[in-house]
N, C-alpha and C positions, 0 to 999 in steps of 0.2 A: 125109134131104134135106140138101142142101149149105147152107153158112152165108155170110152177109155179115156182117162185125163193123163195128159203128157205135161209134166211141170218143167219148166225150163227158165233160163234167164237170157238176157242179150248176150251176143257174142261168146257163145258157149260151143266150142267145136265138138265137145263129147256130146252135146245135146243135139247138135246136126246129126251126127252118125247114128245116135240112139233113136232119132225120130224116123230115120229111114227105115230102121229094123221095125219099129212099131208100125208104121205104114204098111211094110211088107206083110206082116203077120195078121193085122187086125182091120186094115180099111175096107174090105169087102163085107164084114160083119157088124162093125161099130163105127159109130161118130167118133172121131179122135178130136178131143177137145184140148186145144193148147192153152195152157195157163201159164202166165209170168210171174214167177215166185217173188220178184221184187215188188210186184203190185198187189197180188192176191194171197199168195201161200207162203208167207214169210217163215213158216216153221220148216220149210223144205230148202231154203236158200242156199244152204251150205251142202245139200245132198243131191243136187240137180245131176241130171235128168232123173226124174222120179216118174214112174208109170204106175197108175192107180186104176183099180177096178172095183167098183162098189166100196170106196175109201179103203180098199186093202192094197198094199203096196206088192205090185207084181215084181218089181225090180228097180234098182237106183245105182246111180253112179255109171260105170261102164256097162252097159246093158248087155245081157246074153239072150239070145233068142230062145235057147233051150230052157233057161231059167224063167223067162216071159211065158212060155208055153206051160211048163209044169206048174208055176205058181197059178197060172189062169186055172188050170184044171183042178188044182186044189180048192181055189175059191168057189168053184162050182159045187164042190162036194161038202163045203163047211157053212 
């Protein structure tokens, strides 16, 4: 099964809300891999939460369900 990467940090309320959106949209179709930016992806540390699909950013910061879906569709065609 393909995966969606969710990059987060500890104690991030924006990340908690964003993760709920990502789960609602993708949990039945993808594995959602949670990555701690402080340990693994330091280039995203000031941009969390960040959602990646095939190393393309679907959305970051305050996540939008519409933007996540539209950017996911765009990533399929490119």
